[in-house]
Kinemage of the C-alpha trace (Angstrom):
@kinemage 1
@onewidth
@group {chain A} dominant
@subgroup {mainchain}
@vectorlist {calphas} color= white
{ca met a 1} P 115.527 -28.053 58.077
{ca ser a 2} L 111.965 -26.867 58.574
{ca glu a 3} L 110.561 -23.662 57.149
{ca asn a 4} L 110.254 -22.004 60.611
{ca glu a 5} L 113.877 -22.853 61.471
{ca ser a 6} L 115.020 -21.433 58.158
{ca ser a 7} L 113.180 -18.136 58.729
{ca asn a 8} L 114.506 -17.842 62.282
{ca leu a 9} L 118.052 -18.441 61.049
{ca thr a 10} L 117.593 -15.732 58.397
{ca met a 11} L 116.499 -13.260 61.020
{ca val a 12} L 119.523 -14.018 63.210
{ca glu a 13} L 121.920 -13.596 60.290
{ca gln a 14} L 120.668 -10.091 59.448
{ca pro a 15} L 122.819 -7.711 61.533
{ca gly a 16} L 120.628 -4.728 60.703
{ca gln a 17} L 117.752 -6.280 62.636
{ca thr a 18} L 119.684 -6.159 65.948
{ca asn a 19} L 119.934 -3.021 68.024
{ca pro a 20} L 123.680 -2.498 67.314
{ca gly a 21} L 122.983 -3.059 63.635
{ca lys a 22} L 120.381 -0.321 63.626
{ca ile a 23} L 122.927 2.367 64.483
{ca pro a 24} L 124.569 2.675 61.032
{ca arg a 25} L 121.197 2.169 59.358
{ca val a 26} L 119.622 5.050 61.326
{ca leu a 27} L 122.495 7.418 60.471
{ca leu a 28} L 122.996 6.353 56.825
{ca lys a 29} L 119.550 5.119 55.723
{ca pro a 30} L 117.042 7.081 57.852
{ca arg a 31} L 114.149 7.148 55.415
{ca lys a 32} L 113.998 3.379 55.396
{ca thr a 33} L 114.987 2.654 58.997
{ca met a 34} L 113.077 5.289 61.001
{ca pro a 35} L 109.597 4.127 59.826
{ca glu a 36} L 110.602 0.579 60.746
{ca ile a 37} L 111.510 1.782 64.234
{ca val a 38} L 108.139 3.576 64.582
{ca asn a 39} L 106.287 0.408 63.474
{ca thr a 40} L 108.166 -1.875 65.833
{ca glu a 41} L 105.699 -3.529 68.182
{ca lys a 42} L 108.068 -3.703 71.151
{ca ala a 43} L 109.897 -1.059 73.140
{ca ile a 44} L 113.421 -0.655 71.745
{ca trp a 45} L 114.161 2.790 73.174
{ca leu a 46} L 116.528 1.661 75.923
{ca phe a 47} L 119.539 0.713 73.774
{ca pro a 48} L 120.157 4.133 72.109
{ca leu a 49} L 119.739 5.929 75.398
{ca leu a 50} L 122.327 3.657 77.025
{ca ile a 51} L 124.751 4.367 74.125
{ca leu a 52} L 124.176 8.058 74.631
{ca met a 53} L 124.878 7.697 78.362
{ca val a 54} L 128.184 6.015 77.596
{ca ser a 55} L 129.271 8.654 75.118
{ca ser a 56} L 128.305 11.455 77.507
{ca leu a 57} L 130.242 9.744 80.315
{ca ile a 58} L 133.406 9.642 78.206
{ca leu a 59} L 132.950 13.305 77.163
{ca thr a 60} L 132.376 14.419 80.742
{ca met a 61} L 135.502 12.635 82.024
{ca ile a 62} L 137.631 14.195 79.287
{ca thr a 63} L 136.200 17.611 80.024
{ca ala a 64} L 136.869 17.186 83.742
{ca ser a 65} L 140.494 16.207 83.163
{ca ile a 66} L 141.068 19.310 81.009
{ca glu a 67} L 139.356 21.568 83.533
{ca lys a 68} L 141.583 20.166 86.256
{ca arg a 69} L 144.714 20.602 84.177
{ca thr a 70} L 143.942 24.156 83.061
{ca ala a 71} L 142.356 25.421 86.284
{ca val a 72} L 143.825 28.603 87.673
{ca pro a 73} L 144.480 28.430 91.419
{ca ala a 74} L 142.001 30.566 93.350
{ca glu a 75} L 143.394 33.672 94.962
{ca met a 76} L 143.308 33.755 98.740
{ca pro a 77} L 141.191 36.475 100.330
{ca pro a 78} L 143.112 39.583 101.443
{ca asp a 79} L 144.598 39.397 104.919
{ca met a 80} L 143.795 35.679 105.097
{ca glu a 81} L 146.631 35.134 107.586
{ca tyr a 82} L 144.824 37.276 110.156
{ca tyr a 83} L 141.661 35.125 110.069
{ca pro a 84} L 141.162 32.392 112.705
{ca glu a 85} L 142.790 29.082 111.917
{ca glu a 86} L 139.384 27.307 111.843
{ca tyr a 87} L 138.202 29.690 109.133
{ca gln a 88} L 141.356 29.155 107.080
{ca asp a 89} L 140.904 25.346 107.298
{ca gln a 90} L 137.221 25.670 106.326
{ca tyr a 91} L 138.074 27.842 103.388
{ca ser a 92} L 140.748 25.412 102.217
{ca asn a 93} L 138.314 22.474 102.485
{ca val a 94} L 135.710 24.303 100.410
{ca met a 95} L 138.248 25.054 97.682
{ca ala a 96} L 139.391 21.454 97.671
{ca gln a 97} L 135.811 20.218 97.334
{ca asn a 98} L 135.175 22.564 94.372
{ca ser a 99} L 138.093 21.029 92.523
{ca gly a 100} L 137.440 17.458 93.645
{ca phe a 101} L 135.981 14.438 91.828
{ca val a 102} L 132.430 15.013 93.073
{ca arg a 103} L 132.234 18.577 91.847
{ca thr a 104} L 134.108 18.255 88.559
{ca thr a 105} L 133.040 14.770 87.429
{ca leu a 106} L 130.280 13.085 89.426
{ca phe a 107} L 127.760 15.946 89.446
{ca pro a 108} L 128.229 16.733 85.718
{ca ile a 109} L 127.742 13.055 84.840
{ca ile a 110} L 124.563 12.828 86.907
{ca gly a 111} L 123.335 16.072 85.330
{ca arg a 112} L 124.032 14.827 81.803
{ca trp a 113} L 122.283 11.504 82.451
{ca leu a 114} L 119.256 13.140 83.985
{ca gly a 115} L 119.192 15.460 80.961
{ca ile a 116} L 119.265 12.525 78.529
{ca trp a 117} L 116.270 10.775 80.108
{ca ser a 118} L 114.243 13.956 80.801
{ca asn a 119} L 114.865 15.321 77.296
{ca trp a 120} L 113.792 12.020 75.729
{ca leu a 121} L 110.615 11.959 77.811
{ca ile a 122} L 109.767 15.609 77.139
{ca leu a 123} L 110.358 15.290 73.387
{ca ser a 124} L 108.268 12.125 73.186
{ca val a 125} L 105.304 13.657 75.004
{ca ile a 126} L 105.371 16.862 72.945
{ca leu a 127} L 105.551 14.949 69.657
{ca met a 128} L 102.788 12.576 70.683
{ca val a 129} L 100.472 15.380 71.735
{ca leu a 130} L 101.041 17.432 68.595
{ca leu a 131} L 100.471 14.476 66.308
{ca leu a 132} L 97.250 13.728 68.216
{ca leu a 133} L 96.048 17.294 67.914
{ca ala a 134} L 96.878 17.299 64.219
{ca gly a 135} L 94.728 14.215 63.681
{ca his a 136} L 97.604 11.832 62.996
{ca pro a 137} L 98.075 9.947 66.251
{ca leu a 138} L 100.791 7.338 66.763
{ca glu a 139} L 101.062 4.679 69.440
{ca trp a 140} L 103.070 5.824 72.428
{ca arg a 141} L 105.562 2.971 71.938
{ca gly a 142} L 106.354 4.113 68.414
{ca val a 143} L 106.825 7.740 69.464
{ca phe a 144} L 109.074 6.812 72.366
{ca asn a 145} L 111.162 4.549 70.106
{ca leu a 146} L 111.389 7.348 67.529
{ca ala a 147} L 112.514 9.942 70.039
{ca ala a 148} L 115.197 7.635 71.457
{ca trp a 149} L 116.705 6.498 68.178
{ca ser a 150} L 116.613 10.000 66.729
{ca ala a 151} L 119.042 11.009 69.504
{ca leu a 152} L 121.889 9.049 67.902
{ca pro a 153} L 123.353 12.214 66.238
{ca phe a 154} L 124.231 13.402 69.755
{ca val a 155} L 126.385 10.299 70.144
{ca val a 156} L 128.231 11.444 67.054
{ca arg a 157} L 128.499 14.926 68.578
{ca asp a 158} L 129.968 13.474 71.812
{ca val a 159} L 132.557 11.592 69.783
{ca val a 160} L 133.492 14.627 67.727
{ca gln a 161} L 133.779 16.854 70.811
{ca ser a 162} L 135.811 14.254 72.665
{ca val a 163} L 138.288 14.027 69.773
{ca tyr a 164} L 138.480 17.840 69.666
{ca leu a 165} L 139.106 18.098 73.358
{ca leu a 166} L 141.847 15.526 73.277
{ca ala a 167} L 143.477 17.157 70.260
{ca ala a 168} L 143.145 20.796 71.278
{ca gly a 169} L 143.425 20.405 75.016
{ca gln a 170} L 140.985 23.245 75.661
{ca leu a 171} L 137.320 23.470 76.527
{ca ile a 172} L 134.446 24.338 74.224
{ca thr a 173} L 133.269 27.707 75.532
{ca ser a 174} L 130.476 28.551 73.046
{ca pro a 175} L 128.363 25.453 72.280
{ca gly a 176} L 125.739 25.573 69.536
{ca leu a 177} L 124.802 29.029 68.344
{ca ser a 178} L 125.528 30.683 71.699
{ca gly a 179} L 128.315 32.708 70.041
{ca phe a 180} L 125.664 34.667 68.168
{ca gly a 181} L 123.705 35.493 71.320
{ca pro a 182} L 124.004 38.653 73.413
{ca val a 183} L 126.561 38.607 76.205
{ca asp a 184} L 125.215 39.122 79.763
{ca ala a 185} L 121.679 39.630 78.427
{ca gln a 186} L 118.789 39.929 80.820
{ca gly a 187} L 115.095 39.045 80.653
{ca leu a 188} L 113.788 37.603 77.375
{ca ala a 189} L 117.098 38.189 75.596
{ca gly a 190} L 118.851 36.184 78.270
{ca phe a 191} L 116.424 33.316 77.768
{ca phe a 192} L 117.094 33.285 74.015
{ca ala a 193} L 120.838 33.366 74.722
{ca val a 194} L 120.477 30.174 76.738
{ca leu a 195} L 118.223 28.626 74.082
{ca leu a 196} L 120.856 29.211 71.372
{ca lys a 197} L 123.264 26.906 73.249
{ca phe a 198} L 121.076 23.925 72.377
{ca ile a 199} L 120.751 24.673 68.652
{ca asp a 200} L 123.354 23.028 66.411
{ca leu a 201} L 123.612 20.810 63.358
{ca tyr a 202} L 123.082 17.704 65.461
{ca leu a 203} L 119.741 18.972 66.677
{ca val a 204} L 118.687 19.655 63.074
{ca trp a 205} L 119.828 16.127 62.242
{ca gln a 206} L 117.684 14.726 65.040
{ca leu a 207} L 114.626 16.674 63.852
{ca leu a 208} L 115.068 15.387 60.309
{ca leu a 209} L 115.263 11.808 61.657
{ca ile a 210} L 112.031 12.414 63.534
{ca leu a 211} L 110.352 13.708 60.359
{ca ala a 212} L 111.653 10.715 58.400
{ca gly a 213} L 110.068 8.440 61.044
{ca phe a 214} L 106.565 9.768 61.561
{ca arg a 215} L 105.721 11.161 58.144
{ca pro a 216} L 105.667 7.888 56.121
{ca val a 217} L 103.759 6.103 58.888
{ca thr a 218} L 101.075 8.757 59.312
{ca gln a 219} L 100.917 9.586 55.566
{ca ile a 220} L 100.950 13.239 56.522
{ca lys a 221} L 101.620 15.945 53.945
{ca leu a 222} L 105.102 17.489 53.933
{ca leu a 223} L 104.033 21.014 54.875
{ca lys a 224} L 101.874 19.803 57.778
{ca gly a 225} L 104.671 17.499 58.928
{ca leu a 226} L 107.141 20.404 58.905
{ca leu a 227} L 104.750 22.537 60.974
{ca ile a 228} L 104.420 19.755 63.524
{ca leu a 229} L 108.201 19.372 63.575
{ca leu a 230} L 108.639 23.146 64.011
{ca gly a 231} L 106.119 23.231 66.864
{ca thr a 232} L 107.851 20.274 68.526
{ca ala a 233} L 111.244 21.978 68.241
{ca val a 234} L 109.995 25.307 69.685
{ca leu a 235} L 108.236 23.725 72.647
{ca tyr a 236} L 111.049 21.289 73.324
{ca leu a 237} L 113.784 23.957 73.252
{ca ser a 238} L 111.702 26.313 75.401
{ca ile a 239} L 111.129 23.704 78.094
{ca arg a 240} L 114.733 22.568 77.931
{ca ser a 241} L 116.114 26.093 78.216
{ca leu a 242} L 113.957 27.174 81.136
{ca pro a 243} L 115.844 25.374 83.982
{ca ala a 244} L 119.253 26.620 82.674
{ca phe a 245} L 117.881 30.166 82.439
{ca ile a 246} L 116.531 30.068 86.010
{ca ile a 247} L 119.878 28.666 87.321
{ca asn a 248} L 121.760 31.439 85.512
{ca arg a 249} L 119.470 34.077 86.989
{ca ile a 250} L 119.879 32.727 90.510
{ca ser a 251} L 123.670 32.579 90.062
{ca ser a 252} L 123.749 36.189 88.847
{ca val a 253} L 121.737 37.307 91.840
{ca phe a 254} L 124.258 35.814 94.279
{ca thr a 255} L 127.188 37.004 92.166
{ca asn a 256} L 125.930 40.588 92.154
{ca gly a 257} L 125.746 40.540 95.917
{ca met a 258} L 122.040 41.023 96.436
{ca phe a 259} L 122.126 38.656 99.396
{ca tyr a 260} L 124.521 38.953 102.290
{ca phe a 261} L 125.319 36.314 104.894
């Protein structure tokens, strides 16, 4: 057997070099694995994002089944029997659509998947820009790989939440630190209440994986690396919270009856 064939065989036999083999190494040996991912010369960001899509799909389907099982039937409007028959049929169709597959499962799945890809893109760009401004630039491929593989803790979160939902049979009403936020807050306080929903131990885990990836490669000092990480987290959470805050504000406007049709 030639030397080249022997080296190729050795590479094939090492499970940690494959994408599935990187999963336990990222979670258990991040200080060794994350710099390797940053230094990889090819784009390997697709695999962890696909894994996250699968875990979010499973979580969404379990959530939808519990919502359907525990849903309280909507009360009919007063004096509904006096309304025209066409209006009654239209109202029944709307209520059926709200509890149907499209509303309870398809739309949430699409929303989660769009969130996975947009959050990965936003986080990558923010981290790349801040490293550039700090004088420690990284190649875009390394940053995008780092942002994707650092999202593996959220796969763990999806698994934990799925197990909890199946065991408890009830929904998670206060994700992250939202339980510490003000209830029905308005303005800036309302924005921070939305932001707290995205802060949990899994986000901290992701940030630590990011730090373990770019700091050894850039040879940046610990304090400076922590400041870059803090800036990345603040900008990322602010951008991520803004759409949810706007949707909540629009929903509250219609709920409070400021518009009549």
